[in-house]
N, C-alpha and C positions, 0 to 999 in steps of 0.2 A: 453214699448219700443217705443211707439208712439211719446213720446216727443224726443228721441234719432233720430228717423226717420225725424221728422219734423226740428231738429236742424240740421241735416246733410243737408237736402234740402235747408233750409234757408242760411246757410253758403256758399254752392256751389253756390246758386242762387246770393247771393249779392256779394261774389266775383267774379263770373263770369261777373256780371254787372259793377263792378269797374274795373276790367281788361279790359274790352271792351271800356268803356268811357277813361280810361288814355290811352290805346294803340291806340285807334281809334284817339283820340286827338293828340297824338305823330306822329302817320303816315300820318295824313291829315292835319288839320288846323295848327298845329304848324310850320311845314317848311313853308307852304303857307304864313302865317302870316308876315314872314320877307320880303315878297315882297310887302306888302302894306305900304303906306305913315302912318305916327304916326296917323292921325286922324282917319283914317280908322281902323287901329289897334285898338284903344280905342273904337271905337264904336262896333266893333265886340266882343271884349272881354267884354265889359259891357253887350251887349245882351246875350252873352253865361252866363256869371256870375249869372245875374239876374234868369235864369233857373235852373243852377247847385246848387246854394246856397240852393235851396228848398230841394233836395232829397240826395245831397252828403252826409251830416251828417247821414241821415237815413241809407243809403247804408253801410257807415263805422261802424257805431253803430251795425248795425244788423249784418253784418259780424263778427264782434268781439264778440258780445254776443251769436250769435249762434255756433261759433265755441269754446267759453269757455264752454257752456253747452254740447257740443259734448264732449269736452275734460275731464270735470268732469265725465261725465257719463260713459266713457270709462277707467277712471283711474286706476280703480283697476286691470287691466289687464297688465299694463305697457309694452304692445306688441308694434309692428311696426307702427300701425295706431296711438297709442298714441303719439308717437314721430314725426310723420308727422303732426298730428293736433296741437301738440304744437309748432312746427316750423311755422305752419301757423298762429296761434295766435301771435306769435312773430312778424311775418311780418306784419300782420294787424296793431298792436300795432306801428310798425315803421312808417307805412303809415299815420296812425292817428298823430303821433307825429310830422312827417316832415310836413304834411298838416297844423297843427295847428302852428307851429313854422314859416314856409316860406309862404306857399300859401295863408292862411288867412290873414296875414298882408298885403301881397302884393295885394290880391283881395280887401281889404278893401281901400287901397291907390289907386287903380284902379278906384274904384267908385267916388272918388273925383275929378279925372282928367276931363278935358274938351277937347272934340274933336276939338274945336275951337282953343285953346290954349294948345297943348300937351307939356310935360314936354322936355326940351332940351335933356335930358339923359334918355329918355324913354327906349330904347333898353338895356341900361346898368342895368337900375333899374329892367327891367323885366327878365333879364338873369338868375336870381336864381330860378324863378318860372319855365322857361322852364326845367332847369336842375333837379329840384325836381320832375317835372311831368315824366320824363325819368325814374328816381330812382322809382317812385310809379308805372309805368307802368310795369317795370320790376319785382317789387315786387309782385304786385297784380296777374301778369300772373304766378310767381312761387308759391303764395299761392294757386291759382286756381289749378294748377298741383298738389301741395302736397295733396290737400284734395281730389282731383279726385284719385289719387292713394290711398289714404287711404279708400276711398269708395270702391274701388276694392278688397282690402284685406279682 
């Protein structure tokens, strides 16, 4: 049962950190960035990306693997916690999919931009990233809630 306890803690910890990052960015820097000129926007986003690119894959993968271990270990019971954790696994998989499909390509593109010569359509190009981040913030917060409820049952 130690494996189950570790999986539960790791899942909730990783999900909590993801929810905090996505929601914190959505609540603070994301709306503020629209007030910056294009050069400052690029400089800020590139600085943030260099830091986040190191640990975001670890958090997403850690959240997913821990939740899957948790799910497999409680699977024979088919109880309410099982369905809550199964829903959280689906949420994490959706976060991973939209991150890979939208955020990663736009982040890669961002790293090729020059602050001295920003793209003319910068805000339009970046708009899908903002939209996806809002979705990820909602999903990660929902996943955290589902897992917290599963822990309490």
